[in-house]
C-alpha positions as CSV (number, residue, x, y, z in Angstrom):
1,M,-38.3,4.8,-100.3
2,G,-40.9,4.0,-102.9
3,D,-39.8,1.3,-105.3
4,E,-37.3,-1.5,-105.4
5,E,-34.9,-2.3,-108.2
6,I,-33.4,-5.7,-108.8
7,I,-29.6,-5.4,-109.4
8,G,-28.4,-9.0,-109.0
9,V,-29.4,-12.6,-108.7
10,A,-27.4,-15.5,-107.3
11,K,-27.9,-19.3,-106.9
12,L,-27.2,-20.5,-103.4
13,L,-26.6,-24.0,-101.9
14,A,-28.3,-24.6,-98.5
15,E,-26.8,-26.8,-95.8
16,D,-29.3,-29.6,-96.7
17,G,-28.1,-29.6,-100.3
18,S,-31.2,-27.8,-101.7
19,W,-30.9,-24.9,-104.2
20,L,-32.2,-21.4,-103.4
21,K,-32.3,-18.2,-105.4
22,A,-31.1,-14.9,-103.8
23,V,-32.0,-11.5,-105.1
24,E,-29.9,-8.3,-104.5
25,A,-32.1,-5.2,-104.6
26,R,-31.9,-1.5,-103.8
27,C,-34.6,1.0,-102.8
28,V,-35.2,3.8,-105.3
29,D,-37.4,6.8,-105.2
30,Y,-38.1,9.5,-107.8
31,I,-38.1,13.2,-107.0
32,D,-39.8,15.6,-109.4
33,A,-37.8,18.8,-109.7
34,P,-38.8,21.7,-111.9
35,W,-36.2,20.9,-114.5
36,R,-36.2,17.1,-114.4
37,R,-37.1,13.9,-112.5
38,R,-34.3,12.7,-110.3
39,K,-33.7,9.2,-109.1
40,H,-32.7,8.8,-105.5
41,I,-30.9,5.5,-104.7
42,G,-31.3,4.0,-101.3
43,H,-29.8,1.1,-99.4
44,R,-28.9,-2.3,-101.0
45,H,-29.9,-5.6,-99.5
46,W,-30.1,-9.3,-100.2
47,R,-33.1,-11.6,-99.8
48,L,-34.3,-15.0,-100.9
49,D,-36.8,-15.0,-103.7
50,T,-39.3,-16.1,-101.1
51,G,-38.7,-12.8,-99.2
52,E,-36.6,-13.9,-96.3
53,A,-33.8,-11.5,-95.5
54,L,-30.1,-12.5,-96.0
55,R,-27.0,-11.2,-94.5
56,P,-23.8,-11.3,-96.6
57,L,-20.9,-13.0,-94.7
58,G,-18.2,-12.3,-97.3
59,T,-18.0,-12.9,-101.1
60,D,-19.7,-16.2,-101.3
61,L,-21.5,-16.9,-98.0
62,F,-24.9,-15.7,-96.8
63,E,-26.9,-16.2,-93.6
64,I,-30.6,-16.4,-93.4
65,S,-31.3,-13.7,-90.8
66,A,-34.3,-15.5,-89.2
67,T,-32.8,-18.9,-88.8
68,G,-29.0,-18.5,-88.9
69,E,-28.6,-21.1,-91.7
70,I,-25.5,-20.5,-93.8
71,L,-25.9,-20.6,-97.6
72,E,-23.1,-20.7,-100.2
73,R,-23.1,-19.0,-103.6
74,V,-22.2,-21.3,-106.5
């Protein structure tokens, strides 16, 4: 996949009381066909705005993949 498209942003509360910003993004690629340019949408994923990967644990909970810390959407 070539590019990334931001499709959502969330404010998260860490276990230590600090605030973090999460970004939901999806991979996109463009394919040039003879009659038009087509947009191919790839997988969606969550990450912190610092780049650390997040794993959704339901509607309002996320886990930082590298550390296991649980974050709550507010």
